[in-house]
N, C-alpha and C positions, 0 to 999 in steps of 0.2 A: 867641385861638387858633381856628384854622379846622379843622373836621373833614375838609375836602377834602384836607388834607395827610396823612390816614391811609389807607393802602392797605387794600382790602377784606380781604386775607389777614391783615393785622396786626390789623384791627378784630375779626376772628373769634376771636383769641386774647388780646385786650387784657385782659379781666378776669382771665384766668389769669396773665398776665405781671405784672399789678399785684399779685396775691396773692403771686407769687414774690418780687417786689421787697420787699414788706412782710415776708415771711419772712426775707429777707436782712437787712432793717433790724432785726428783732427779735433777730437772732443775729450781731452784729458781731464781727469779729476784727481784731486789730492786725496790722501788717506782719510778714510771714514766719510768722504764726500762722494763716493763712487755711485751715486744714485742712478744716473742714466746708464752707466756701464753695467751695473748689476741688473737693471731692468732689461737691457738688451740681452745679456747672458741668460737671464731667466726665461725670456720669451723664446729664445732659440732652443733651449733645452726642453721646454714644454712642447714646442712644435715637433721635436724629434722623439717625444714619448717618455721623457724623464719625469720622475716625481721631483718637484722643485721645492726647496725650502729656502726662503729669503730671510734676511735680517740676522744671520748667524754671525755673532761677534760684531754687530753693527750693520755693515753693508755687505757682508759675505753671502755667497750663494752656494748651495750644495745641490747637485743633480744626481739622482739615484735611479738605477735600474736593478731590479732583483730578478734573478732567473734561477729559482730553487736554492737549495742549500749549497754550502761550499765556501770558497775563499772570499773574503771581503777585501777588495782592493780600493785604495784611495790614490787619486792623481790630483795634484794641486797646481794651480796657476795663480799668479798675483795680478792685481788689476790696477793699482794706483800709479799716479804720475808724480813728477817732482816739481818743486817751485823753481823752475828754470825757464828763462826766456829763449824760445827756439830761434836758431839762426841757420836753419837748413835751406830755406828758400824753396822747399818742396811744395808742389801744388796742394798737397794734403797736410801742410804744416798746421800746427796748433792754432785753433781759433780763439784760444783763451790766453791773453797776454800774461806772461809770467808763469804759465803752467805748461809742462811738456812731458811727453813720454820719452824721457832721456835715458831710460834703463831697459826698454824693450818689453815692458809688461803688456803692452798692446799686442806684441807678437806672441808672448806666452799664452795670453788669453785666446787669441785666434787659433793657435796651434791646438790647444786642448779642445776648443769648440769644434774644430775640424775633425779631430779624433772622435769626439762625442757623437757627431753625426754618423760617422762610419760605423762605430761600434753599435749604435742603436739599430742599424740596419742589418747587422750580422746576428744570426740566430744560433750559431753552434757553440757559443761559450756559455758557461754555467757559473753561478755565484752571484755576488753583489758588487756592483761598480759604483763608487762614490766619486763624483767629480767636484773638487773643492776649489771654488774661485774666491780667493782670499783678498780682503782689503788691507790697506795700510801696512805694506811691508817696509816702506821707506822710513825706518826709524821710529814708527809708532806702535810696533808690536801687534799687528793685526792677527798674526797666527796665535799669539797668546790669548787675545780677546776671544777668538773662535773656540779655543780650548776651554777657556773659562766659561763659555756659553754652552759647554757640553758637547763639543764637536765629536769626540771619540766615544762618548756614551750614546749620543743620538745616532751617530753614523759609525758604528764599529769598523775598524780597519785592522786586518792582519798584517798589512804592509802599506806604506804610503811613499809615493815618489813625487819629485818635482824636478824641473829642468830650467836652466837659465842660460841665456846666450852669453858668449864670451868673445868680444872682439880680439883679433890677433891670431885666431885659429881659423883654419880653412872652413868656409861656410858649409854647414850641414854635418860636419864630423862631430861625433859624440864622444865625450870623455867621462871617465869613471875614476874614483879614488876612494879606497876604503879607509876608515878611521877618520881622524881629525882632518877636515877639509877646508873649513872656513873659520876665521878667527872670532873670538869673543870681541865685543865692542863695549867699552866703558867711556863715559864722558866725565871730565873732571873740570871743575872751576876752582881756581886758587885765587883768593883775594889776599893781596899783600897790604897790610895795614901799617902805614908809617906815620909821619908827621909832616904835613904840608907847610908851605911858606913861600917866601919870595925867592925867585931863581937867583937873585943877586946875593943871597945870604944862605947858601946851601948848608953851611955849618950849623944853622939853627933848625935844620930839618932832618928827618929820616926819609930819604928819597925812595919811594916805593918802586920807581922805574929802575933804579940801580939794583934794588933787591930783586925785582922781577927778572931783570936781565941775568943776574947771577943764578937765579933758579933755573932759567931756561938753559943756560950753559951747563949747569950741574946735572940737569936731567938727561943730557946727552950721554952720560956715563952709565945710566941705569941699565940699558940693554947691553952695551958693549962690555961692561964690567961686572954685571950681576946675573945676566942670563947666559946659560951655557951656550957655546957656539952651535951645538946641534939642535937647539930649540929656536923657535921663531917668535919674535915679539916686536912691537912698534910702540914708541912713545913720541907723539908729535904734538908740538905746541902750535895750534892753529891761529891763536889770537892773543895779543897783549894790548890791553886798553888802559890808558891812564891820561888824565888831564885833558885840557882843551886850549891851552895857551903856552907860548914858548917861555914866558917870564913868570910862570907859576909852577911850583912843585906841588903836585897833587897829593892829597892825603892817602890815597890808596890806588892800587893797580890791580887789574883782573887778568888772569891767564886762563885760557881755555885749552884743554888737552883732549886728544883722542888716544885711547890706550887699547892695544889689541894683543891677543895671545892665542896660541893654539893648544893650550892645556889649562885646566883649572889650577894646577900647581903654579905655573908661570904667571897666570892672571893674579893670583894671591900675592906672589912675590913682587910683582910690579906695583900693586897698591901699597904694600908695606914700604917699599923703597921710595916711591913718589912722596908719600907722606913724610918719611924721615928726611929726605933731601930738602923738601920745601920748608919744613919746620926748622931744620938745622941752618939752612942758608939765611932764612929770615932772622933767626936768633942772633946770628953772627953780626948782623947789621943793627941790632936793636929793634927790629920790627917783629911783627907776628903775622900769622896766616890763618885764614879760615878756609877750610877745604870742604867742598861739596862733591863727593865722589859717588857718581851714579852708575850702578851696574845695569847695563843694557842687555844686548843679546849675548847668550852663551856661546861656547864653541859648538860649531856644527860638526857632529860626528856621524859619519856614514856607517851603517851596520854592514859587517863584512859579507854575510850570506846574501843579503838583498842586493848589495852592490855587485857581487860576483854574478848573481842571477841576471841582473840588468845588463851587465857587460857581456855575458854569454849570449843573450838574445841578440845584441847588436853584432857580435862576432859571427854567429851562425847565419844571421840574415844578410848582413852587409859586407862581411869579410873584414880582414885586418885593416884594410884601407879606410874603413869607416871610423875607426877609433882614433881619438887624439892620443898620440904617443906621450908617455911620461907626463901625465897631467899632475901637477904639483899643487899642494895646498895654497889657498889664496888668503891674503890678509884682509880682504873685504869681509863683511859680515852679512848674515842672512837670518831672518827670524823663523825660517823653516826649521832651524835648530830646535825650537820649542816642540815642534811636532815629532822630531826624531828622538827627543828625550822621552816621549810617551808612547811611541809606536815604532817598530822596526821599519827601516826603509833606507832610501838613498837620494841624494841630491846630485843630479847629473848636469853636465855642461854640453852645450851645442855651439859650434863655431859660428861666429857672425861675419867672418871674412877677414882677409888680410889686406894690408896696404893702407895708405893715407886716407882713402875714401871711407874706411870703416873705423871711425875714431872711437875713443874710449867711452865707456859708460859715464853718465852724468855730465856729458859734454853738450853744450848747446847745438853742436853740429851733428850729433848722433842720430842714426836711424836704424831701426831693426832691418835686417837683411831678409827681404821677402823670399829669396831663393832657399832659405833655410826652413821656411814655414811648412812646406809639404813634407820635408824629410822629418822634422820634429813630430808632426802629426802622424806620419806613417810609423815612426818608432813607437809612439804611444799605443797605436793600434796593435802592433806586433807584441809589445810587452804585455798588454792586457790580454790578448789572445793566448799568449804562452802561459800566463799565470792562471787564467780562468778557463782552463781546458775542461 
């Protein structure tokens, strides 16, 4: 990490912003329950001169500064935590048992607040700046709720950007990728309906466990034999539940799947084949299936012009060493995809550090890397200044 990527005005408030980040970390809140977090965000924005709108999409907050006509820029940070029991042992660890900032949204919020403070003090830019603090990114679709609550009608944006930390890349380096960058996410429950009975007389039953196991194995061929090698897709069976005793064959079994793709075409193919495989396997055993197929987040597609603009800002300011080389699409999902379906923009990555001490997201041992905070905030300032010239 290079300190040359930290603006002087950000360096001056870095200690304060790290303390704020750790305060957020200690008081995590789940999606649509971010009442204290949104109150803190709103208070800070008001203190710095923003017009603040609360309750957008539930617990969302938008801070706005208008300086004449011109470009309307949106910058977004997510605020919610995860239902994870923290195991970091840090002095600022979660005070709420079973709730934790295990994805770094505390860091994202603090980065954008630091940038907000600096941008409010600058007078040379022109246009409108909307800072969007979003609730409920973790599977609850807070971005869509904000959109349905009139986000882009009430706060028009000509472009919108967001940033997420990524463990495994050098701290503070920033990555860009045009086009499909993060996968769609669908959740599927398959109920196998057989005929239960005594485990000592399996011939009198249709064992849903056997059928479920057969479905699990058959699903392994969907990606390997139906999806082209140059496409990316994931079909994972995360759970198989059936029965509660060793001497009883249950009447039904439930499978839970996570399904991901990097294009709408492959997403539709996966659904068709999953349904065909599950129904066909069940029928071959004399069983049947009930399928609950839930379409969740769409593919996140970064707009080419906005991504290249954002990349150019980093390159001209921080040099080639600031960029994450060869950033490839991720099979994780992100509801910022909904915003990019309605407004040009890009979803950026910032390195959270390498090595064992910087463990993966959604891990009980995870912590946001505070050394990246000032760099991320500085980049937001540089991007906003470049666009709002």
